N, C-alpha and C positions, 0 to 999 in steps of 0.2 A: 212659433207658439204652438203647444199641443195641448188637450184636454182629456185625459182618460179618466174613467172609471177605475177604482182602486181593485185589481185582481193580482194573482201570483204574477201572471206574466207581466204586469205592469210595474210591480216592484222590481222585477228584473230589469226592465226598460230603465226605470230611474236609476238603477245603480249603473247601467251604462253611461246615461247622461251626464252622471256626476264622475265618472271617470273619465270622461271626454272633457271636462272643466265647465260643465253646464250648470245652471241654476235650476232645482225643481222646488215646487210649493208641494209639500206632501203632509199628510195627517200625522202629527207627532204623537207622544203619550199624552200631551196636555192639550195643546191648539195646532192649528197648521202653522207649518214653520217653512221658512225659505232656506233650503239646504244647499251648501257649496261642499265639495270635498276639500278638508282641512289641510290637504297636503298637497294643493294646488294653488300657489299664490294667486296666480292670476284670477282664478275664480274668486277667491275670498276678496279680493280688491274690488272685483266686479260688483260682488253683493255688498260691500260697504259703499259703494258708488250710489245703489239704488236704494238701499235700505236704511243706512245710518250716516248721513254725511257727518255727523259730529264725531264719528271715529271712536266711540267707546266700545271697549270689546265685547264680541259676541261670544256665548256658551257654545261648548263643543257637546255634541253627544256622541259617546263612546260605546263600543261594543262590549268593553268589560274594564275590570279595575286595572289591569296590566296597563293601561295606556297611562295612567297617573304618573309612574316610574318612565314609561318611553316617553312622554313629553316632558322629563325632568324636572317635576313639581314636587315640593316638601310636603309630604304626608305622612303621617304615622299611621301605625297598625290599626287604631281605633276608628280613624277617619275613614280608611279604605274599607273598613268593615262596614259600617253605615253607610257608605257610598252603594255597597252591595245589597243592604237590606232594605233601604228607603228609595222610593222613587223622588229624590230631592236633589237639587243642585248645590254642589259644594265648589266653593271657592279656595283653591289652593294658592299658595305663594309660589313664585317661581325660582329656580335656581339661574343658570344662564342658557340653558338648552333651548329654550322655547321661542321659536321664532318671533321676531319684533311684528311682523304681518299680522300673527294671531293675538298678541297681548297690546298692540297699539302703544307700546311705550309703558305700560302699566307692570306692575310688580306681581301680577296674580292673574289666574285663569279660571274660569269657571267650566265644571264639567258634570254631565249627568249620564248616568246608566238607565236607557229606557227599561220596561218591563220586559223580560224574556219573551212573552207571548204576543208581543206588539208587532205590528206592521212595520214600524219603523227600526225595531231590533232587527228583523229578518232582512231589512236593507242595508243595515250597519254590517251585518255578518257577509251579505252578498259584496259588499264594497271591502271589507276587511280593514276599516280605516274609520277615523272620527269623521263627523261631518260640523262644520259649523252652522247654527241654527237658531236664528233668531224668529221670533213669531212673524207672521206673515201681515205685516202693516208697515207703513211708512214711520219714520220717526215721531212720536208725540200723537199717532192716531190709535183709535182702537184696534184689537186684532180683528182680523179676519175669522168670522165663523163659518164661512162656507165658500164655495168656490166662486159663487158671483162676486163677493165682496173682495176676494184676493185679485180676481181678474181685472175689477173696477181700479183697485190699487195700483196693480203692477203691468196690465197687459202684455205686450210681447218682450218685456223686458225679461221675462222669465220663460226658460225653455220649454219646461214641461209641468202642468198641472195634474196633480192626482187628487180626483174626487173621492174622498172618503165620508161624503154626507156631512152633515152639521155637527161643529166641534163646540160642546159646551162645558168643557171642562175648566177646572182652575188653573190659573199658571203654577208653576212648579214651588216649593219652598226653596229659599235660597239660604244655604248656611256658610259661613266663613269658617273654614277650617284652621284655627291657630295653632301653628306648628311651635313646639312639639305637642303641645296638649292643651285642649280647650276648644268651645264652640262658641259663634255668636251669631244670632239670628239676624240675617239681613232683610228677609221678607216671609210673611206668613203666607204658605199657599196651600197646596192639594195634601201636604203631609204637615199634621200639627207639630211645630217646633218641639213642644214639650215632650211629645212621644219620642222623637229622635234623642232628645236630652236625656230622658230617663233610661233610654237604652245605651246610651254613652257611660252613664254612671254605674250601671249594671256591668257593664261589660268592663269598666275600670276596676271593679272588684273582684274579676275572675281574668287575670291576665292570659291572652293568646299571642301568638304570633304569627307573621308571615314568614317565617324562616329566614328572616334578612332581607325579605325584598322592600321593606319599608326603612326608610333611614332612621 
Protein backbone atom coordinates (compact mmCIF):
# COMPACT_ATOMS: atom_id res chain seq x y z
CA UNK A 1 0.00 0.00 0.00
CA UNK A 2 1.32 3.43 -0.99
CA UNK A 3 -0.07 6.89 -0.15
CA UNK A 4 1.06 9.84 -2.27
CA UNK A 5 0.10 13.48 -2.77
CA UNK A 6 -1.58 14.31 -6.07
CA UNK A 7 1.00 15.53 -8.62
CA UNK A 8 1.48 15.07 -12.34
CA UNK A 9 4.08 12.37 -11.66
CA UNK A 10 1.70 10.54 -9.31
CA UNK A 11 -1.08 10.63 -11.93
CA UNK A 12 1.36 8.89 -14.27
CA UNK A 13 2.18 6.36 -11.56
CA UNK A 14 -1.53 5.74 -10.98
CA UNK A 15 -1.96 4.99 -14.70
CA UNK A 16 0.86 2.45 -14.47
CA UNK A 17 -0.67 0.77 -11.42
CA UNK A 18 -4.04 0.50 -13.20
CA UNK A 19 -2.40 -0.87 -16.36
CA UNK A 20 -0.79 -3.55 -14.20
CA UNK A 21 -4.18 -4.60 -12.80
CA UNK A 22 -3.95 -2.69 -9.52
CA UNK A 23 -6.60 -0.73 -7.61
CA UNK A 24 -6.15 3.01 -7.03
CA UNK A 25 -8.02 5.35 -4.71
CA UNK A 26 -8.15 8.62 -6.65
CA UNK A 27 -9.96 12.00 -6.44
CA UNK A 28 -12.54 11.93 -9.23
CA UNK A 29 -14.66 14.81 -10.55
CA UNK A 30 -17.13 14.26 -7.68
CA UNK A 31 -15.80 12.23 -4.73
CA UNK A 32 -12.91 9.87 -4.07
CA UNK A 33 -13.27 6.77 -6.20
CA UNK A 34 -11.80 3.30 -6.23
CA UNK A 35 -10.51 2.74 -9.75
CA UNK A 36 -9.75 -0.42 -11.69
CA UNK A 37 -8.93 -0.83 -15.41
CA UNK A 38 -12.23 -1.81 -17.05
CA UNK A 39 -10.42 -3.97 -19.58
CA UNK A 40 -8.75 -6.19 -16.96
CA UNK A 41 -11.30 -8.67 -15.63
CA UNK A 42 -9.18 -9.80 -12.68
CA UNK A 43 -8.84 -6.21 -11.45
CA UNK A 44 -12.59 -5.58 -11.75
CA UNK A 45 -13.45 -8.81 -9.91
CA UNK A 46 -11.01 -7.89 -7.15
CA UNK A 47 -12.69 -4.50 -6.80
CA UNK A 48 -16.13 -6.10 -6.51
CA UNK A 49 -14.83 -8.39 -3.79
CA UNK A 50 -13.61 -5.49 -1.60
CA UNK A 51 -16.20 -2.84 -2.49
CA UNK A 52 -19.58 -4.35 -3.46
CA UNK A 53 -20.26 -7.97 -2.48
CA UNK A 54 -23.85 -7.68 -3.75
CA UNK A 55 -22.49 -7.50 -7.31
CA UNK A 56 -24.58 -4.57 -8.57
CA UNK A 57 -22.73 -3.06 -11.56
CA UNK A 58 -20.34 -0.14 -11.09
CA UNK A 59 -20.26 2.91 -13.32
CA UNK A 60 -17.43 3.48 -15.78
CA UNK A 61 -15.51 6.71 -16.27
CA UNK A 62 -14.62 7.07 -19.96
CA UNK A 63 -12.26 9.50 -21.72
CA UNK A 64 -14.71 10.42 -24.50
CA UNK A 65 -18.10 9.62 -26.00
CA UNK A 66 -16.68 7.17 -28.56
CA UNK A 67 -16.62 4.56 -25.81
CA UNK A 68 -20.43 4.41 -25.86
CA UNK A 69 -20.19 2.71 -29.24
CA UNK A 70 -16.95 0.89 -28.41
CA UNK A 71 -18.74 -0.84 -25.54
CA UNK A 72 -21.70 -1.75 -27.74
CA UNK A 73 -24.39 0.35 -26.02
CA UNK A 74 -27.67 1.55 -27.48
CA UNK A 75 -27.41 5.34 -27.63
CA UNK A 76 -29.01 7.95 -29.84
CA UNK A 77 -27.35 11.14 -31.05
CA UNK A 78 -29.06 13.33 -28.45
CA UNK A 79 -28.03 11.20 -25.49
CA UNK A 80 -24.41 11.13 -26.61
CA UNK A 81 -24.39 14.90 -27.08
CA UNK A 82 -25.83 15.42 -23.59
CA UNK A 83 -23.16 13.14 -22.18
CA UNK A 84 -20.52 15.41 -23.73
CA UNK A 85 -22.19 18.58 -22.46
CA UNK A 86 -22.95 17.60 -18.87
CA UNK A 87 -20.92 16.00 -16.11
CA UNK A 88 -23.65 13.48 -15.38
CA UNK A 89 -23.82 9.69 -15.34
CA UNK A 90 -25.83 8.18 -18.21
CA UNK A 91 -27.22 4.66 -18.13
CA UNK A 92 -27.46 3.04 -21.56
CA UNK A 93 -29.02 -0.27 -22.50
CA UNK A 94 -26.56 -2.76 -23.92
CA UNK A 95 -26.45 -4.89 -27.04
CA UNK A 96 -24.64 -8.21 -26.60
CA UNK A 97 -21.08 -6.91 -26.79
CA UNK A 98 -20.54 -5.68 -23.23
CA UNK A 99 -18.59 -8.19 -21.09
CA UNK A 100 -20.70 -9.80 -18.35
CA UNK A 101 -18.04 -9.01 -15.74
CA UNK A 102 -18.90 -5.31 -16.27
CA UNK A 103 -22.71 -5.56 -16.51
CA UNK A 104 -23.04 -8.33 -13.86
CA UNK A 105 -25.87 -9.80 -15.90
CA UNK A 106 -27.83 -6.54 -16.10
CA UNK A 107 -29.23 -5.08 -19.31
CA UNK A 108 -27.53 -1.70 -18.99
CA UNK A 109 -24.29 0.05 -18.09
CA UNK A 110 -23.61 3.50 -16.58
CA UNK A 111 -20.96 5.84 -18.03
CA UNK A 112 -19.68 9.33 -17.25
CA UNK A 113 -17.19 11.62 -18.97
CA UNK A 114 -15.26 13.69 -16.37
CA UNK A 115 -14.56 17.38 -17.04
CA UNK A 116 -11.71 17.93 -19.47
CA UNK A 117 -9.59 19.89 -16.98
CA UNK A 118 -9.83 17.33 -14.15
CA UNK A 119 -6.95 15.17 -12.97
CA UNK A 120 -9.07 12.05 -13.42
CA UNK A 121 -9.51 12.95 -17.10
CA UNK A 122 -5.73 13.29 -17.36
CA UNK A 123 -5.48 9.82 -15.89
CA UNK A 124 -7.98 8.41 -18.40
CA UNK A 125 -6.05 9.90 -21.31
CA UNK A 126 -2.81 8.37 -20.04
CA UNK A 127 -4.54 5.03 -19.64
CA UNK A 128 -6.44 5.36 -22.96
CA UNK A 129 -9.21 3.18 -21.53
CA UNK A 130 -12.24 3.36 -19.22
CA UNK A 131 -12.01 2.67 -15.51
CA UNK A 132 -14.55 1.10 -13.20
CA UNK A 133 -15.08 3.79 -10.60
CA UNK A 134 -17.32 3.35 -7.54
CA UNK A 135 -17.05 5.81 -4.68
CA UNK A 136 -14.47 5.01 -2.00
CA UNK A 137 -16.60 3.32 0.63
CA UNK A 138 -17.75 -0.19 1.45
CA UNK A 139 -21.28 -0.98 0.31
CA UNK A 140 -23.79 0.75 2.56
CA UNK A 141 -21.30 3.16 4.17
CA UNK A 142 -20.86 6.89 3.50
CA UNK A 143 -18.28 7.90 0.86
CA UNK A 144 -14.80 8.75 2.10
CA UNK A 145 -14.19 12.50 1.98
CA UNK A 146 -10.44 12.32 2.59
CA UNK A 147 -7.50 9.91 2.60
CA UNK A 148 -7.80 9.10 6.31
CA UNK A 149 -11.35 7.82 5.86
CA UNK A 150 -10.48 5.89 2.69
CA UNK A 151 -7.53 4.15 4.37
CA UNK A 152 -9.65 3.29 7.40
CA UNK A 153 -12.12 1.61 5.05
CA UNK A 154 -9.74 -0.34 2.83
CA UNK A 155 -6.21 -0.39 4.26
CA UNK A 156 -3.81 -2.52 2.21
CA UNK A 157 -6.58 -3.83 -0.07
CA UNK A 158 -5.86 -0.79 -2.27
CA UNK A 159 -2.49 -0.59 -4.04
CA UNK A 160 -2.16 3.20 -4.31
CA UNK A 161 -3.93 6.03 -2.50
CA UNK A 162 -3.67 9.42 -4.23
CA UNK A 163 -4.36 12.27 -1.81
CA UNK A 164 -6.12 15.21 -3.43
CA UNK A 165 -7.32 16.83 -0.21
CA UNK A 166 -10.86 16.89 1.12
CA UNK A 167 -13.61 16.07 -1.41
CA UNK A 168 -16.97 17.64 -0.62
CA UNK A 169 -18.65 17.56 -4.01
CA UNK A 170 -22.09 16.12 -4.64
CA UNK A 171 -22.46 12.71 -6.26
CA UNK A 172 -23.21 12.86 -9.97
CA UNK A 173 -26.71 13.14 -11.37
CA UNK A 174 -27.79 9.80 -12.86
CA UNK A 175 -29.92 9.75 -16.01
CA UNK A 176 -31.32 6.70 -17.80
CA UNK A 177 -31.18 7.15 -21.59
CA UNK A 178 -34.27 5.49 -23.04
CA UNK A 179 -33.35 4.30 -26.54
CA UNK A 180 -34.28 5.44 -29.15
CA UNK A 181 -35.44 8.60 -27.35
CA UNK A 182 -36.31 9.92 -23.93
CA UNK A 183 -34.66 10.47 -20.55
CA UNK A 184 -35.53 9.40 -17.03
CA UNK A 185 -34.07 10.76 -13.81
CA UNK A 186 -32.58 8.12 -11.54
CA UNK A 187 -30.82 10.40 -9.03
CA UNK A 188 -30.56 14.15 -8.66
CA UNK A 189 -26.96 15.21 -8.06
CA UNK A 190 -24.39 17.78 -9.08
CA UNK A 191 -26.16 18.78 -12.34
CA UNK A 192 -29.89 19.65 -12.14
CA UNK A 193 -31.86 17.09 -14.14
CA UNK A 194 -34.18 19.84 -15.38
CA UNK A 195 -31.22 21.57 -17.00
CA UNK A 196 -30.31 18.37 -18.87
CA UNK A 197 -33.94 17.84 -19.87
CA UNK A 198 -34.26 21.44 -21.12
CA UNK A 199 -31.19 20.99 -23.34
CA UNK A 200 -32.55 17.67 -24.60
CA UNK A 201 -35.81 19.34 -25.67
CA UNK A 202 -33.94 22.21 -27.34
CA UNK A 203 -31.69 19.86 -29.29
CA UNK A 204 -34.68 17.82 -30.45
CA UNK A 205 -36.07 20.93 -32.09
CA UNK A 206 -32.83 21.49 -34.05
CA UNK A 207 -31.68 18.02 -35.15
CA UNK A 208 -28.01 17.18 -35.67
CA UNK A 209 -26.17 13.96 -36.36
CA UNK A 210 -23.00 12.12 -35.43
CA UNK A 211 -22.75 11.11 -39.10
CA UNK A 212 -24.03 7.63 -38.48
CA UNK A 213 -21.89 6.86 -35.44
CA UNK A 214 -24.97 6.38 -33.31
CA UNK A 215 -27.61 3.76 -34.06
